[in-house]
N, C-alpha and C positions, 0 to 999 in steps of 0.2 A: 677442209673450208665447205661450208654449204651456199650453194648456188643462190644467188638473189633471186632469179627468173623465178617464173611463175611453175607450179608443180606440172604442167603439161609442157614444158620447155622443150623438153625432146621431140615429142612431135612437131611444134609448132618449126623445131629447127628443119628438121627433113620436109617440112613444107614450103621453107624458104629457100634451103638447097634445089626442090625440085624449081622455082620462081626463077633462081640464080641461073640453073641451067636452062629454062626458058628463053632467057635474056641473052645468054650466049649464043644458043641456037638461032635465034633474030637476028644476029649481027648486030646486038645490041652492049655496050661493054655494061658490066655488072660494078666495076670499078674503075672508070676512067680516069686517065692523066689531068683532067684538067675541065670545068665547066665555065661557061664563058661568063661568071659574075661581073653585072658593073656596079653593085651597092651593097651594103649591108643592110638588112633588118633594120639594126638600130638608126642609122642613118636617114632610112624611109620614115620611121616612127618620130624621129625630131622633125624634120620636114613637114610633117602633117599631122601636128599633134590633135585637130580634132576636126573629122570632116563632118557634114552632113551627111544622114542616112542617102544611099544610091547617089554620091557626088562620084564625079570622075574630074581626076586631074588632067589629063593628057600625058601622063607622064609614063614613061616606058622603063621597066628596069627588067635587069637578071639578079635574082638572087639565090640563095640557097639556105638550105636550113633542115634540121631534124622535126622529123613528122613526131608530134607528141600527143595528138588527137588527130582522127579521123574519123571523118561519118559520109557514107555513102548514100546517095540516092538514085532514082531513075536516069534521071538528064544532067543531074548536078552532082557533085565532089567535094566536100569541103576536107580543108587538112592545116590543123597549127602549126607554122612551122618555129621551130627555135632555134637561135642563133648561139654560139658560143657563150656568149653575157649573160646569156637569160631573156634577152628582149624576144617577142613573138609577134608573127604577122600573119592572118589568113590567108591559103591560098583557095582559089573556087577554080574547078575543072569544070567546065560546061562542054555540053555536047553542041552548042552554036561555037563556041569560040575553037574548041580542037577536034572536032569532029570526031564519028563515030568508032572509026579504028583508034585513034589513040584514046577515046574517051575508055572504052572496052578496056585496053592495055594497061591503062592507071589499075582500073578495078583489078585486074587480072595478077599484077606483080607488086603494087606497092603494099607497102605494112605499115605499121606504127613502129619508129625508131629509125624508117630507114630514113638516108640523107637526100634530099630532092632538090633539084634546080629547078625554078621557075620562072618564065619572062612570060609580060605582059603589062596592063596599065594600073598604077594604083589606083584604087576605088575605094569607095566605103558601102558596104553592103546594105541592106533594106534595114538592117540594126544597127547602123553605124558603126559597122568593126573596119577598122581599116585593112585593107585586102589587097592581092593580086587577082586580077583578073586573067586567068592566064590562057596564053594563046600558044607555049610549047612549053614542054618539060622533059627531064630525063633524069634516071637513077642517078646520084652523086656518087653513094656508098651503101650497097645491099647491106641490112641487117639481118643476120642469119641466127641471131637470138632478139626473143622479146624482151624490151622492157619491164620492169618492174612496175607494178602499178603506182603512177605517181600521184594517187590522191592518196594512198597510204604511207605514212612516216618511215624512213630506213630504218633497220636497223642500227646500234651504233657497230658494232662487227661487219656488218656488211658495207657499212658506210667507209671503214679504213680500211678493210678488206678489198674493195671494188671502188675506189675512190672516183674512178670514171663515168660508176654509176648516181654516185653522189652529186657530181657535177651536173651531169644531166638531170635529176631529179629535184634538188635542193636548191634553191637561190642561197641559203646562207652558207652553203658549200664555196660557190662562187665569191661572194664576200669575202671568206676567208684569206682566199687566195690572192683577191685585188688590193688587201687591205694589209698581208704582209709582202706583195711587191711596194706597196706606198711607203710603207715604214722601211724597207733596205734601200730604197733611192732616196729618202729623207734622212737617212745615217750617211751614206754616201756624199750626199749634196752637203753636208752637215760639216764634214771632216775637209769636203774640197775647198769651203770658204775658209776653214782653219789653215790651209797648205798643207795638208796631210797628203800623202803618198799612198794607195793601196797597192800590197803588195802578195804574192802568192808563194809560199812554203810548201816543203815536203809534206806529203800526205804519210810517204813512207819513210819509217825511219831505222837508223840501225839501233839506237837505244830509244827506251822510253824517258821523256822529263817534260817538265816544264806543268806540272800538275801533280796532285795526288791521287792516283786511280789505278783499277787493274787495266791492262792493257789488251787489245786483240793481238794474237801473232799470225803471221804468215811467214810463207817462203819464197826465197826466188830463186829458183834455177841458176836464172843467168848470170847471177851475183854468187852462187852458190853458198848465200848467207840467209838468215834467220831473219826476217823486219819484223816492225810495229806497226799496225796502224796508230798512229798520232794519237796521242788525248789532248795535244795542245800545241800552238804553234810558238809557244813562249821563248824558246830558247834560240829558235832559228829566225825571231824578229828580233832579240835582242843581239846577233850578231849583226843582225844587217843596221842596227843602232850604234855598235862598234865601229861599224863602214862608215860612218856620218849620217846618215838617213836619219834625220831628228825628229819629223814627224809622221810616223807610218803607223797604217791599218790593216788588217785582215779579216775577213769575211768568209767564212768557208767552214766545211765541215769536221768534225773532231769525231772520235770513237772512242767507246769506255765499257769494258764489258762489265757492267753492272746491270741488277735487277730493275725493270722499266719499272713504273709506279707513275702518280700521276704529275709529278715534273722530273719525272728523267726517262729518256731514251737513250740506248745503247749509240745511234747514230743523231747527231746533232750538230745544226748548225751554231759557230760560236765567232764572236766578233773579238777581238783582241788590237789595242792600241797603245801605242808609246810614246811621250812627248819629253824630248829632251828639254832639261832646265826647268821639269815642273815636277810636284810630288805628289801624293796620294790626297790631299785637300784641294789641290789645281785637279787633278783629274775626275774628283769628285764633282766639281762644278761643270766640267766636258762632259760626265755622263750625264747628270740633269739634264743639262740643253740637252744632249742627244736623245734621251725619252721625252722629253717636253715637244719636240718637234717632231719626233715621229709620233705623238698621239694628235696633235694638230693637222699631220699630213694624214691621216688615218679619217680622224673621226671631226676634224674642222676646229676642234679645241682642246684644251689640256683636261678639260673635264671627260672624262670616258665613260661611255656609253656603252656596258656590254650588250651583245647579243640577247640577253634574257632581259633587258632592261634595266639591270642595276646599275649605277651612276655613281664614279668616288674622281676626285679632283686631284691631279698630278702638279697643278701649278704651283707657284712660289716655291720659297724656299724647301728645303725639305729637314726633318728631325736630324739630328745626331747624338747617340749615345755611346758611351764608352762600355766596351764587354765587361768586365769587374765592377767598374761600379753600380752596373744597371743589374748584376746578377746579384750583388750582395744588398742591394736594393730588395731585390724580387724574393731571395731567400730568407732574409731575415738574419743573415748573419754573415760577417766581414771576410771576404773571399779576395784574394789580392796574389801577385805573380810567385810571392814566397809562402802562400799556404802550401802545408805539406800535402805531399800525395795521398796518404795514408786519409788525412780526413777527408779530401775529395771522395776516396773510394769508398770510404763508410756513408757520406752523404747518398751518394750514385748507388749503391746497395741499399741502404733504408727506403730508396725513391723506385728501386726496382729499374735502374738506367744501365743498360747492356753498353760495355765499351769495347770495340773490336780492337787489339793490340794496343793495350792503353797505355800510354804515357800522359806525363799531367795536364799537359792542355789539351789533351783530346776529353779529357773528364771536364775540364773547364767548360770547352764549347759543346759537350752535351748537356751539362748541367743550364748553362746558359738556354740553351734551345729550349729545357724542360721547363726552366721559369719563365723567361721572359720573351721569347719569340711568339707565344700566342697571342701577347698584348699588342705585337705590332701590327696596326694595319694601314696609316698612312706610312708612305714613301717615307724610309729610313735608312740613313749611315750609320752602322755597327763598327765601331771603331778598335782599334789598338789589342790586337788578337795575342794570344798566347805566343812566345818566340821558339816553341818547340812546335810547332804544328806550319811554321812558315819558313822554309830551307831556303826561298828566294826573294826575302824582304827582308827592308833595312830595317834594324833595330832603332826604337824610339830614340827619339833625339834628346828628350829628355824624363821619360818616363823607363825605368828599367825594367826589366821580364817581359817585353811586348815589343811588338812590330808596328812597324807604321801603316797598318793594311785597314780597309775597310769592306763589311759584306754589306749590299745595299738591298733590303727587303722591303716588297711594297707587297701589300693586301697578305700579307703572311708567309710568304715563300722567297725566297731567295734570287735575287734577278742578277745581279751583278757582282766583282769583286773588282778592288783595285790595291796599288800598292805604290809606295817607296822602294820604289827598286833596289834590291842588293846589289851593287858594282863593285864592293871590294873582294879582288880574287882570290886573297887569302881566307875571308873570312867566308866566301862561297864554298871551297873547299872542303872547311873546316865542316860547315853545315852538309855538305854531301854525304861526306863521312860519316856523320850521326844518322845519316839516313840509311846509309848501307848499313850500318847496325840494325837497322830495325827489319832491313834487308833479310839480314840472317836472320833473325830474331822471328821471320814469316810472315811479314807484312809484305802483301803482296802489291801494297797502294806505294808503298815507300820509293823515293827516286835514287837513282843508282849514280856514282861519279860519272858525270860528262867531262872527259879529259879536253876533246876536242871545245865545247864548250866555254871551259877553266881557260884555255890558252885564248881564245879570242877575247873573253875578259882582262885579261892581262895586257892586252893592245889598248886600254882603257876604253870605259864606255862613260859617257858622261851623266849626271845625277840625272833619274830620269823617273815621272811617274807611271804608270801602265795600270791598264783595265781589261777585264772581261766581261763580257754579256753575252748570255744565250740569247739567240734570237725566236727559238722557240719560245721562249720564256716572256720575252718581250712581247711576243703576241698575245700569250697568255693575262697579260697586263692588259694589252689594250682590245682586246675582244673578252675576256670573258671565258674561253674555248680551253678544256684540256690540250693537253699537251700532244696527244694522237691526233688530235683535231686542228692545230697549228701546222703539223708538219704534214704536207701533201700526201706522201707516201711513206707512215712510218713501219717500221718494222715488226712484224707482229708474228706470234708463234702459230 
């Protein structure tokens, strides 16, 4: 890792360590257990939005912040204090107000980056800048490393590896965190209005399942067993549905051993929801409502404005296209669930499309991504996927060879997926057996037979619609950021 601090950071650290030692020798804590804060920088700014130059309010405050700018003169020192939300206020430390010893101590031990508590009157400087005329101060936490240059943009590598510096230096980093919190709160509020219960299901599982993905493996010495980090909560949420919990959701972490790229992270946040007596059409309406409300919570409107200024509208009804007809139109040849695999293979080879662990449905999906996906910009539900790639989904009620599944594409990438859930335990066992054949053929993403889940299904699960949506990808839609920017602390090499 490249240290984001300036080249002389080592020398500065030594100087700051010496200042720490000096504080301790003088009986002053460099890291006190607390400081007598009475208000926040943001609250002071809200209370005094516009003061005339040299104005005095008479209001005495105690507040704390990080020094992001400091200027020292003979009898007066200035410091810009920044709160965690990015709001700033000026601290003025004068000889007349604090005395010679305190001013000398300020000059001797205070550095850029330190967290400082100041007490004094809220005033305006001669230039009209909102300030605290300091009558007392103390170190709240001594910074041993210098901040990066706050007037030079941090590199992307520094931003993701040292997010703490990114949050200090860059308002957009703080905005992304606030936006994510608002979106997640909105999702939970929408579910609460609809009578859903929020559940928590196991992260450690004895068997991978619930999605087609390569799992991470770990070892439990206590259980003397190999375990998997979950790739999805689906099979446990369905167990809860069997138990009579008819409207349920979970927002939590999933783990998949896949290469990171612009839309994938090995560790990511996932929303899954299940509604009894609904289907994939009803759950599509729920998903649209969730996304649109989250957009309003983040930006005040379903018209999303990204951090780079790009705007597009998530409002209204969303398009729906069926996979096979849309592929046939775009490719210029008819492709149906009955199209021989050999014809699909030949077409894929002509187009130099690589398909790992090929089965017929995977060729269809890869061809669809080649021909159709690039044309999707508006939010679009792509429906009716091949049967052999969807082992947990109910077969379509009227169209042979496809299942009642949709993928939601927004601005060119997949955001969510939804099913009419397969609840017939006999058919589900057949699907698992077919998946086991793929496992034997070397497909690391295929599912295994889960006997405990099948046993649960045999007690009866109601007709159900289910959906899953990546929270990180939702934030990509709402902010325009890459996935490494929407995750606060992404896994990096």
